MDTraj code that builds the backbone (N, CA, C; nanometers):
import mdtraj as md
import numpy as np

residues = "UNK UNK UNK UNK UNK UNK UNK UNK UNK UNK UNK UNK UNK UNK UNK UNK UNK UNK UNK UNK UNK UNK UNK UNK UNK UNK UNK UNK UNK UNK UNK UNK UNK UNK UNK UNK UNK UNK UNK UNK UNK UNK UNK UNK UNK UNK UNK UNK UNK UNK UNK UNK UNK UNK UNK UNK UNK UNK".split()
xyz = np.array([
    [19.0101, -2.6445, 3.1212],
    [19.0279, -2.7665, 3.1971],
    [19.0604, -2.7384, 3.3432],
    [19.1302, -2.6289, 3.3682],
    [19.1639, -2.5945, 3.5064],
    [19.0377, -2.5713, 3.5892],
    [18.9366, -2.5073, 3.5313],
    [18.8113, -2.4829, 3.6032],
    [18.7446, -2.6142, 3.6423],
    [18.7474, -2.7123, 3.5553],
    [18.6902, -2.8430, 3.5875],
    [18.7692, -2.9102, 3.6989],
    [18.9004, -2.9057, 3.6877],
    [18.9880, -2.9692, 3.7861],
    [18.9683, -2.9117, 3.9255],
    [18.9492, -2.7808, 3.9348],
    [18.9364, -2.7145, 4.0643],
    [18.7916, -2.6974, 4.1091],
    [18.6969, -2.7494, 4.0322],
    [18.5562, -2.7403, 4.0700],
    [18.5002, -2.6002, 4.0596],
    [18.5529, -2.5204, 3.9698],
    [18.5101, -2.3809, 3.9545],
    [18.4238, -2.3641, 3.8303],
    [18.3242, -2.4477, 3.8207],
    [18.2325, -2.4387, 3.7080],
    [18.0964, -2.4888, 3.7536],
    [17.9982, -2.4631, 3.6764],
    [17.8644, -2.5120, 3.7054],
    [17.7968, -2.5460, 3.5738],
    [17.6925, -2.6247, 3.5814],
    [17.6162, -2.6541, 3.4605],
    [17.4773, -2.5935, 3.4754],
    [17.4158, -2.5709, 3.3656],
    [17.2835, -2.5094, 3.3629],
    [17.1935, -2.5953, 3.2755],
    [17.0738, -2.6219, 3.3242],
    [16.9823, -2.7046, 3.2464],
    [16.8584, -2.6235, 3.2115],
    [16.8393, -2.6048, 3.0858],
    [16.7207, -2.5344, 3.0393],
    [16.6290, -2.6309, 2.9658],
    [16.5131, -2.5842, 2.9313],
    [16.4183, -2.6700, 2.8591],
    [16.4071, -2.6288, 2.7119],
    [16.5072, -2.5658, 2.6610],
    [16.5192, -2.5129, 2.5245],
    [16.4374, -2.3864, 2.5025],
    [16.3633, -2.3413, 2.6048],
    [16.2922, -2.2138, 2.5978],
    [16.3448, -2.1164, 2.7020],
    [16.3835, -2.1693, 2.8191],
    [16.4326, -2.0868, 2.9298],
    [16.5664, -2.1429, 2.9765],
    [16.6675, -2.0552, 2.9878],
    [16.8009, -2.0977, 3.0308],
    [16.8459, -2.0140, 3.1498],
    [16.8668, -2.0765, 3.2676],
    [16.9180, -2.0023, 3.3832],
    [17.0670, -1.9731, 3.3664],
    [17.1119, -1.8644, 3.4299],
    [17.2527, -1.8242, 3.4183],
    [17.2976, -1.7600, 3.5493],
    [17.4161, -1.7967, 3.5945],
    [17.4776, -1.7333, 3.7108],
    [17.5537, -1.6110, 3.6604],
    [17.5066, -1.4915, 3.6941],
    [17.5677, -1.3682, 3.6450],
    [17.6869, -1.3254, 3.7289],
    [17.6759, -1.3405, 3.8600],
    [17.7872, -1.3020, 3.9474],
    [17.7843, -1.3868, 4.0736],
    [17.9017, -1.4070, 4.1320],
    [17.9161, -1.4809, 4.2573],
    [18.0354, -1.4195, 4.3292],
    [18.0099, -1.3512, 4.4403],
    [18.1144, -1.2804, 4.5135],
    [18.1127, -1.3223, 4.6597],
    [18.2308, -1.3356, 4.7185],
    [18.2443, -1.3724, 4.8592],
    [18.3295, -1.2661, 4.9269],
    [18.2833, -1.2187, 5.0426],
    [18.3524, -1.1133, 5.1159],
    [18.3818, -1.1607, 5.2574],
    [18.5077, -1.1468, 5.3004],
    [18.5450, -1.1805, 5.4369],
    [18.5284, -1.0598, 5.5278],
    [18.5147, -1.0853, 5.6577],
    [18.4995, -0.9749, 5.7538],
    [18.6240, -0.8880, 5.7613],
    [18.7376, -0.9419, 5.7174],
    [18.8629, -0.8666, 5.7220],
    [18.8846, -0.7808, 5.5974],
    [18.7852, -0.7758, 5.5085],
    [18.7950, -0.6919, 5.3895],
    [18.8414, -0.7649, 5.2651],
    [18.8877, -0.8872, 5.2803],
    [18.9301, -0.9631, 5.1619],
    [18.8075, -1.0051, 5.0819],
    [18.8265, -1.0276, 4.9518],
    [18.7145, -1.0648, 4.8669],
    [18.7601, -1.1584, 4.7558],
    [18.6671, -1.2343, 4.7043],
    [18.6927, -1.3242, 4.5922],
    [18.5720, -1.3187, 4.4995],
    [18.6002, -1.3284, 4.3718],
    [18.4953, -1.3240, 4.2713],
    [18.4885, -1.4582, 4.1998],
    [18.4044, -1.4696, 4.1000],
    [18.3876, -1.5964, 4.0286],
    [18.5223, -1.6561, 3.9910],
    [18.5408, -1.7832, 4.0251],
    [18.6631, -1.8535, 3.9894],
    [18.7779, -1.8352, 4.0860],
    [18.7638, -1.7504, 4.1858],
    [18.8706, -1.7259, 4.2825],
    [18.8401, -1.7981, 4.4137],
    [18.9391, -1.8043, 4.5020],
    [18.9255, -1.8719, 4.6307],
    [18.9470, -1.7730, 4.7437],
    [18.8648, -1.7839, 4.8475],
    [18.8807, -1.7017, 4.9676],
    [18.8785, -1.7947, 5.0880],
    [18.9801, -1.7860, 5.1716],
    [18.9852, -1.8612, 5.2964],
    [18.9741, -1.7618, 5.4099],
    [18.8788, -1.7855, 5.4994],
    [18.8552, -1.6934, 5.6094],
    [18.8195, -1.7717, 5.7351],
    [18.8512, -1.7167, 5.8506],
    [18.8220, -1.7825, 5.9781],
    [18.6792, -1.7554, 6.0242],
    [18.6129, -1.6601, 5.9621],
    [18.4774, -1.6220, 6.0021],
    [18.3793, -1.6534, 5.8902],
    [18.2516, -1.6456, 5.9213],
    [18.1506, -1.6674, 5.8181],
    [18.1590, -1.5554, 5.7147],
    [18.1670, -1.5892, 5.5867],
    [18.1751, -1.4869, 5.4827],
    [18.0365, -1.4350, 5.4445],
    [18.0362, -1.3242, 5.3748],
    [17.9146, -1.2722, 5.3125],
    [17.9192, -1.3183, 5.1672],
    [17.8123, -1.3810, 5.1218],
    [17.8063, -1.4319, 4.9849],
    [17.6958, -1.3575, 4.9105],
    [17.7325, -1.3026, 4.7955],
    [17.6351, -1.2322, 4.7114],
    [17.6389, -1.2946, 4.5723],
    [17.5214, -1.3190, 4.5171],
    [17.5163, -1.3756, 4.3831],
    [17.3959, -1.3210, 4.3079],
    [17.4028, -1.3332, 4.1777],
    [17.2960, -1.2848, 4.0911],
    [17.2662, -1.3922, 3.9870],
    [17.1387, -1.4243, 3.9724],
    [17.0952, -1.5248, 3.8759],
    [16.9917, -1.4612, 3.7832],
    [17.0005, -1.4941, 3.6558],
    [16.9004, -1.4466, 3.5604],
    [16.8659, -1.5615, 3.4661],
    [16.7767, -1.5366, 3.3757],
    [16.7437, -1.6376, 3.2765],
    [16.7111, -1.5692, 3.1448],
    [16.7297, -1.6439, 3.0398],
    [16.6972, -1.5930, 2.9070],
    [16.5864, -1.6792, 2.8475],
    [16.5073, -1.6188, 2.7642],
    [16.3997, -1.6910, 2.6961],
    [16.4172, -1.6754, 2.5464],
    [16.3386, -1.7464, 2.4733],
    [16.3472, -1.7423, 2.3265],
    [16.3412, -1.6028, 2.2726],
])
top = md.Topology()
chain = top.add_chain()
for i, resn in enumerate(residues, 1):
    res = top.add_residue(resn, chain, resSeq=i)
    for name in ("N", "CA", "C"):
        top.add_atom(name, md.element.get_by_symbol(name[0]), res)
traj = md.Trajectory(xyz[None], top)
């Protein structure tokens, strides 16, 4: 429930044959700080965002 409350979740819509999935979501600040899925990062500069998406089939 905490993930829903804080907006730290996503939904995925498949067509019953193919299902997309967020494998990783990482944010890096210029000052060396970092946050991973479900975490928060506050930075004064533009962050670097890296993510990985895959899908599964039948």
